[in-house]
N, C-alpha and C positions, 0 to 999 in steps of 0.2 A: 771519138773524142779521146785525145791523149792527155794524160795528167802526168806532169814531170816534176821531179824534185832534183835539185842540182847540189853537188858537194865538191869542194876542193879539199881532198883528204877527208878529215872529219868535220871541217868547217862548212856549215850550211851556207850556200850561196843564194838560193832562191827557188821559186817554183813558178810553173806556168801551165797553162792548158790551151790546147789548140786542136783544130781539126787536122787529121792526117788521112792519107789515102794509101792503101796498099793495092798495087795492081800486079797481075801475073800475066806475062806474055803468053799468048795462045800456043806458041811453039815450044814451050819449056815446061818441064815437070818440076823443076826445083828453083827457078829464078823468080824473085819478087823485087819490086821497086817501091820504096816508101817515099812519098812526097808530102810536103806540108811543113817540114822542118826547114832548116837553113838551105839545104840543097837536097837533091834526090839521093837516096841511099839505096844501093843495090845489096840484096841479101840472097843467100843460098839456103834453100830449105833442106833440112836434115831429118832423118827418121826420129821419131819420138817427140813430135810437136815442137821442134826447135828450128831456128834460122840464125845464121851468122852473117855479119857484114862480109861481103863477098870479095872485094878488091883489096889487094895489099899493095902498098907503096914501099919501095926500098927493099932491103934484104935483112938478114938477121943482125947485121951490124948497124942498121938504122934504128935510132932510139924511138922514133915516132912512127911506127908502122900503122897502116890502116888506110882507109879510103879517104880521098880528098874531101874536105868538109868546109863549106862556107868560103874560105879563101884557098888559094893554091898552096898554102903552107900548113894549115890546120889539118889534122887527120882524125878520123873516127874509126873505132872498132867496137865490137860487142856482139850482143845476141838478143833474140826474142824467144820467149818460151810461152807455151800454153799449158797450164796445169790441167790435167785431165779431170780433176775434181771440179774446177771452176766451170762456169758456163762457157760454151764454145765461142762466145762473143767477147771474151776477155783475154788480152795478151799482156805479158809482163816483159818489160824492157830493161836491159842493162847496157848502157852505152858509155864509152869513154871518149872524150874529145881532148886531144892534145893540142894546146895552143902554141903555135910556133914562135910568137913574139916573146914569150917568157917561159916556155916549156911547162906551163901549168897543165895539170890534168884535171878536167872537170868530169865527174862521174854523174851520169844521168840515170836515175832509178824512176821507173814509171810504169803505168799501165794504160792500156787503151781499151775502151769499150765501144762496141758497135752501136751506133745510133741510127735510127731509121726515121 
């Protein structure tokens, strides 16, 4: 279960909670795919209990780099961490979605807990 809080700068936009699924391809040691949000998001696992959004769009001159999200123009970037003090069933999320229609950046801060 993922619990999400959304902000546009310091302005609180809203909150939501929903089921997500993280799957790991059997042929990879670092790839992960998160489903249950607007579109599937690919992550790359890193040492230290971290994962970053994997695919980049554009180059250093592109204002909105990140993986395509929801529409072909919105992009998402960010990371997931797991605090070693927390239960292994808790993940912390920081995601940024750049909306192409008005260049607004929506920050998503949240946590996910394993439910069984």
